[in-house]
C-alpha positions as CSV (number, residue, x, y, z in Angstrom):
1,X,55.9,19.1,34.5
2,X,59.0,17.4,33.2
3,X,62.3,18.4,35.0
4,X,65.5,16.9,34.0
5,X,67.2,14.3,36.0
6,X,70.7,15.9,35.1
7,X,72.1,19.3,34.3
8,X,75.6,20.6,33.5
9,X,77.5,22.4,36.4
10,X,78.1,26.1,35.4
11,X,81.3,26.1,37.6
12,X,83.1,23.0,36.5
13,X,81.3,21.4,33.6
14,X,80.5,18.2,35.6
15,X,77.3,16.3,35.7
16,X,74.8,17.5,38.3
17,X,72.0,15.0,39.3
18,X,68.7,15.9,40.8
19,X,68.5,15.6,44.6
20,X,64.9,16.7,45.1
21,X,61.9,14.3,44.8
22,X,58.7,15.2,43.0
23,X,55.3,14.8,44.6
24,X,54.0,11.4,43.6
25,X,50.5,12.6,42.5
26,X,51.5,16.0,41.2
27,X,55.0,16.0,39.9
28,X,56.9,19.4,39.9
29,X,54.8,22.4,39.7
30,X,55.7,26.1,38.6
31,X,57.4,27.9,41.5
32,X,58.9,24.7,43.0
33,X,62.6,24.8,43.7
34,X,64.5,21.7,42.4
35,X,68.0,21.0,43.9
36,X,71.0,19.3,42.0
37,X,74.3,18.4,43.3
38,X,77.5,18.2,41.1
39,X,79.3,14.8,41.3
40,X,82.8,16.6,40.5
41,X,83.0,19.7,42.6
42,X,80.0,18.9,44.9
43,X,78.4,22.4,44.3
44,X,74.6,22.5,44.8
45,X,72.3,24.3,42.3
46,X,68.7,25.3,43.1
47,X,66.5,25.8,40.0
48,X,63.1,27.3,40.2
49,X,60.6,25.6,37.9
50,X,58.9,28.1,35.6
51,X,55.5,27.9,33.6
52,X,55.8,26.0,30.4
53,X,55.6,28.2,27.3
54,X,52.1,28.0,25.6
């Protein structure tokens, strides 16, 4: 499943980079928690991967 490398920080509008690593053979799966860290305010964001729409 494709998970973005970056997201936009909800608090400051800065760029957040993914700090979680995907499993080499499986990638990210629904239910996995993916962590991001903002380069500007240093907030951490945890996103739960959901099923892709059919």
